Every structure is written in C-alpha cells, then in structure tokens.
N, C-alpha and C positions, 0 to 999 in steps of 0.2 A: 277437771272433768266433771261431767254431770251424770249422776248415778240415780237410777230409779230402783227402789227396793219395795217389793211386795211383801208387806207384813211389818207392822210397827212395834211389835213386842220384841221378839228376839232380834228382829231387823234393826232395832234402835242401837244395839251393841255395835254391829258393823257400821251403821251410819255414823255413830260417834267417832269411831276410829278414822273413817274417811273425812269427816268434818275437821278433826284434829290435824289431818294432813293437808287441809286446804281445799278439798273437793266439795262440790255442792251435791246435796242429796234431796230427793223427794221420796217420802214414805207413802205407800198406798195402804189405806186402812178404812175403817168404818167412819161414817160421818161424824159421830161424836168424838172419836179419836182425832180425826183430822182437825176439827175445830179447836180442840184442846192443844194440839201440837202447834198449830198456826198461831195460837194465842200465847202459849207459855213455853214452847219448845219441849225438849226432852231432858230427862235427868237420868244419867247412868252412874250407878255407884260401883266403884272399882277400887280394889286395894293394890297399891304399889308394893313392890317386894320389900322395901325397907321400912314400910309403915305397918302398924298394927290395926289401924282403923280404915274403913272405906272412905274414899273421897267421893263427893258428888261432882260429876262433870256435867255441866249444863251446856246444851247445844248453842244457846244464845251467846256464850262466851268464846266460841271457837271460830277459827278463821273461815271455815266453810259456811255456806248458807243452807238452812234446812227449811223445807216446807212439806206439807202433807196434802194429799188429794184422795178423793174416792176413785174407784177404778175407772169409771167412765170419763173422768176429767184428765187422765194422764195423757199428755201430749208427747208421743214417742219421738217426735222429731228433735226433742231437746236432749236426748240421752245418748251416752256413749256405751253404757253397759246396764244390764238389768240384774238385780239381785233377787233371788227367790227365797223368801224367809218365812213363809206361812206353813202351817201344818198341812200335810198333803190333802186331807179332805176339804180344806177351805178353798182349794183351787177349783173345786167342782161347783162352787156357787156361780150362778148365772153371770153376774157382773164381772167376776174374777176370770172365769173361763173365757169370756168375751175379750177381756184385756190380754189374756194369754194368746189368744188367736191373733190379735193385732201384733203382739211382740214377735210371734213366730213369722208372720207375714213380713214384718220389717227386717227380719234377719239379724236382729240385735244379739250380741253375745250375752249369754245368761250364766251367772254364777249362782249355783244353788247352795244354800247353807241349811237345807232341809235334812232331817234324819233319813227320810224316805227319799231315795234318789229319784229324780224325774225319770219316767220310763224311757224317754228319748235318750237320756244319758246311758242307760244300760245297753242300748242298741249299739253303742260304740265298742262294746266288749264282745269279741267274736263268740265266746262260749255262751253268751246270753242272748245274742242278737235274734236267734230263731225260737227262743223259749217263749211259751205262752205264760206271761206274768201278769196278764190283765186283771185277774181275780184278786191280786194283791192291792189293787188301787180302787178307791171309791168310784172313780170314773176315769178309766185309762184313756178314753178318747180325747181328753184335753191335751194330751201330749202328742197326738197323731200329727198335727200340723208342723211340728218342729223338725228342722234339720238337726240330727244328732251332733253334727260337727259344730253347731253353734252353742252347745251346752257343755259346761263342765260342773264338777261336783266338788264341794268343799266339806271336809269333815267338821261338823259343828261341835268340836271338843269343849269349847268354853261352856260352863254351866251357869245359867242365868235364869231369873224368874221375876215376874211382876209381884211385888209384895201385895197380898190381897187387901191390906188395909190402906194402901196408897192409891194415888191417882193413876190413871191409865198410861201416863207418860213417864212413869218411873220404872227403871229396871235395875235389879240388884244382881251383881255378878258374884257367884259363889266360888267358882273355880276358874281363874283367869288364864286358861291355857290358850293355845294358838288355833286359828283356822288353818287347815292344811288343804290346799287346793290342788286338784289334778290339772294337768295341762289342757289347754284348749287345742283343738285340732288345727285351727287356722293361725298362722303366725301373727296376723294383725290383731287377733283377739288375745293371743298370748302376750303380745307387747303391752296391751292395756293392763292385763292382770299383773305383769311384772312391775309396771310403773306404780300401780297401786300398792303392791307389796313393798317396794322400795320407799315410797313416800310415807307409808304407815310406820315402817321400821325406823325412819329418821326422826319421828316425833319425840320430843322431850317435854316433860312436865317438871318444872323447877330443877332442870338439869338431870332429871332421872328418866331412864327408859320407862315406857308405858307398856304394861303387859297386854296380852291379846293381840298378837301380830297376825298378819296374813302371809302365809308361806306358800310359795309355788313349788310344786313337785312334778317330776316327769311322769311318774307312774299313775295310771288310771285307777290303781287299786289302793293308793294311800288313804283316800277317804273311807274305804271299807274297813279299815282297822276299827272304826267306830262300831261296826256290827257286833263284834265280840262283846264290847262294853254294853251295848243295848240289850243283847240277849242274856247276858250274865247279871246285869244290874237293873236297868230301867224296866224291862217287862216283867222281871221276877219280883218287882215291887207289888205286882197285882196278885192278890189272893182271891180265893173263892168268895170270901165275904168281907174283905177289907183290903187295906194297902199298908205298906211299910216303907221305911226309908231305904234309899239305895245302899247305904252302909249295911243295914241289916240283911238285905237281899244278897249281898256279896259275902258277908262275913259270918252269917249264922251257920253256914256249912261251907267253909272255904274250899274244901276238897271238891265238893260238887260244883262249886262255882268255877274252879280251875278246869274241870272237865268240860263244862259247857263252853268256856272261853276257848279252850284248845280245839274243840270241835268246829267252832265257827271260823277260827283261824285256818284250820285245815281246809274247810269248804272254800274259803276265799282263794287259797293257794291252788285248789283243784280247778278253779275257773280262770287261772292265769296270774294270780297275785304272787308276790315274792315274800318269803318269810321276813325279809328285811323291812317290808312295809308295815309289819305288825308292831303293836305296842306290847311289851312283855306283860304277862298277867300280874306279876308282883308290882310293877309300876302302877297299873290300873288299880289293883287292890289297895295300894297305899293311898292313891288319890281318893278312892271311895270312902276312906276313913273320915273324910271331911264332908261327905255328901249326906247330910243329916235329914234331908227331906225326901219324900217320895218323888219319883220322876214325874215329869209333866203328863206323860201318858196315864200314869196311875191316878194322879190328881184329877185329870179330866174324867176318867171312868167313875171315880168316886163322886164326882159332882153331877153325874148323870149323862155324860156324853154318849151319843149313839154311834159315833164314828171317831176313830183315832188313826194315826199313822200305823201301818201294819208291817213294820220291818220284821217282826217275828214271823208273820206269814210268808214274807218274801224269802227269808232264809230257809224256812221249811220247804217252800216250793222249789227253790233252786236245788236244795239238797236232794229232794226226791227225784228230780229230773236227772241228776248225775249219780244216782244210786247211793245216796247217803241219808242217814236218818239218826235222830237222837231222841230218846224218850223224854228227856227234860224239855226239849224244844217243842215236841208234840204236846206235852202237858201245858206248857205256857200258852201255845196257840189255842188249845181247848179252853183254858181258863179265861183268856181274853174274849174269845167268842161267846162264852157263857155270860160273862159280865155285860157285854154289849147287848146281847139278846135280852137280858133281864132289863136293861135300861130302856130298850125299845118298847118292851111290853108295858113298862110304866108310863110311857108317853102315848100309848095307843088310846084313842077315845073310848069311853065306856059304851058298850052296846046299847042301842035304844031300847 
C-alpha cells in the first residue's frame, strides 16, 4: 500500500514500521526536512527486547520505499491511507490546513497518532458529539470538512524523541510500546487497517520480533487510555517556572498521581468507555520509571512555544460538561495557560 503521513518526527516511527512491512510511505514535512529525508532517508533507533543497546534502523535498508514532500506537493491520488502525526497546532498552518481540506474532500481514511484527538473523531462518540470543544483546539475549523466516519484514533503509547544534537531525520525510541487503534466506521477502511496491523506483526529482524506493533481494537475508547497518562505525567512535567522529567512528575507524590489517573479513567468511563479499556495505574507508574526526560509538551513550553496540544484543557472541558471536576486538573490547565501566556508576551514586539 501507499501511505501518506503528515509529520516527519513522530511519524517516522510509524513510517519505519510500515516500510519494514513492505509498504511505501511519503512523509509530509518542512522543506529542509524533506530535502534531508529524500537525500539520506530516516534513522529510527529502537531496542529489541533481547538486546541491551538500541539498533539504528535506516529507511534505505527496508523493503518499502520512502520519500518526503512539502504539503502542497502531496498527490492524494497515490495513497490508500493518511496518517496524522503532527502536533495539533501544526495543522493550523495555512499550507497544512489546505492539505487537510484536500484529504477530507478525497474521503481518504485517516489514522491519527496524535495525543490530541482530531475533533472530527470525537464526533463519533455520542456523549461528545454535541459538546462545544472548539476552544480546546488552536483552530477547530480545520476538522470541519471531515466525515467523522473516515477518521480513527490511535493511542500514541510509544515514547520517542528527536535527539537535539542529531540531524532532523533521527528518532530515538525510549519506550517501545504499541500503537493501539480504534476501529474505523467503514468496513473497507477497517480492512486496510487490519492488513497493516498483520503485516507489521509479521516483521522479523534477525529472526526476532520487532517492538512497536500496530494493534486494532473494536472500542472507540481504547486510545483514550492515554489521557490518564498525559494528565498524570506529561502535563504535570510543566511547573510555574521550570520543567521536570515524567518520572518525577509521577513518582514525586505517587498517591496524588494515582488520584489524577483514577479521575481521568472515571471521566472516560462516564462518556462511554469500559474499565477494561484502561491501563492500570501501577503498570503506567512502572513504565514511567524509565521516562527520564520531560514530555514533549514540557520541552516545547520551555523552549518558548506559544501553542501546544491541549489534552489537559480537553479533559477539563469534558469533565465540566458532565459535572466532574478535579483541582489538580484545574491547576495543571492554569499552569500551562500561564506559561504559554508568558511565552507569547516574550514574543510580542516592543512598543514603538
């Protein structure tokens, strides 16, 4: 198959898995990234379960073919499926939102691996379909053209980052867990997803299984198990005047972390999720022991970002709509708001 993935950072992890399975991938990215990838390919550093060191997996050595384009150059007639792998605010850029409109018009199936669910996906959930969630998005209008039945959501559980000292085509996988995808509404789209899952699962490297599988699930709520992790760890990395590692955010006060985690799990169940869809807190807390860096959201704020994905605000807004509230969630949202406001003020031009 031919897969188009919007986003060459985290998207390069999914693209590598697809390339290993023999599928062809195009990454949509900035011009300098596209030039580098078309010249040198990508490098994803991944640790196999039986090995103590990371391996470098180069796209040029894989069965599938990789190329990269800027948004305006994406020829949608080529593709069977579109992956959404950018940070939510990036979809508001003019050239990217124009591509999104073309994708929606073409009716292509879209698999999101964003932390922030596409607004159109949330419309598939009866309890959320009529909620006003627009304020949780930088520009909610980019999702308006989509048929919700053409979008599904994948929990981006694998933890990966671009090493700051490396080239833009390098990705380091710190926690090689699985992508967990909710079902598509349309059988023909679900058939594509299942084929990709099966093909990725069949890949072997030196006769060993390769971590980071793509798993298809029936429940629309399976990807939302990530929300508890994000609100307990990722966003609580952000402090009033600094940032900390996910491990510290979770384990500095483990009881408080468990309380936040349980609250978000309960919220997801109130809107239709099943307790069986959730990941137990202790399993997450154990995984967080190895998450020794701040989250991408925290690093972005610390680097001066004026917009980030706001799953924290999304959870707060849904909670208030159904009569739920938690002081730690409110504090997290207030802290993130304050840090982003401070960053915006720093970028404002000096008065004449």
